[in-house]
C-alpha angles and dihedrals in degrees: 000000000000111000119244112218112138131352132190111182149136111282122217117214117225105169093186134119125223098019095180131204092254090062090044093052117352119228093250090070096054095091092103131077092196120105095215128073099038097099093085088062096047110133088355097168089050099039101044139039125226090277093053095252120139118260103229093207094063113098098230089056091059132079129282092009096065084074094048120140094182130056122200113199144154133256129330099015112185099022122153128052119013098245117156087202087081096071088035089060094043092051093046089053090053102259111144101164137033121192118198140138089255144342139217106267100238093046088048093054094043092053092059091048090055099044099262119130114219111195123196114213129161117274091248091054091046088053089050089054091046088052089053090060090071086079085078113202091007091056094099115155119201127212123195108189097185091055092035096229137132111210118208121215089260091058098255112145120219118195122220136190125239135170108260094228092051090047091053091048093052095043089053099037094242122158122181093283092046091052090052092049090055085074094047095123092051091048093050089048091052092048091050093051092044093053089050096047098036107026091160091069118089117256117257092205127087117264 
């Protein structure tokens, strides 16, 4: 997983509540178990018409927001079914951070596991950041995870809270497997001692 340390990027405004996972990635695109290739279908019902043509009014079809790495939205982002394809699609498109007043719990947890930073900020602050996006290409928002601040284009710093363990995992690019592999030496030592003390048990390591 790619570490998340600092990010300075175009932020796309999505002042909508209850953006659910079926809007993020519709069920018909869930036939793959690969994490790549889903970005082209991100927000498919909002980005494209029935003939597959872009809807010019949707923010990610507009410059400079089609290159956004940050989304700023309203309450309950990621609600609906618990599909991990949703953060996969966001990440494949290039989204590394989502700022909203709150998130659906499962989506919130899945985002951290896939290298996306979800930041909870009050609705009034999100609206300020959405107003900043009117600056177009100059509307770059910066995020410093180590310092736990969002930096507006005018330089104002806004603090945010994050669980220390999740912060550590993102800063070091550790998903669930990476966290386990940090203890590789201890696991190997345990397996060696177990084989010596209980040789009749089958080995749990690959041949």
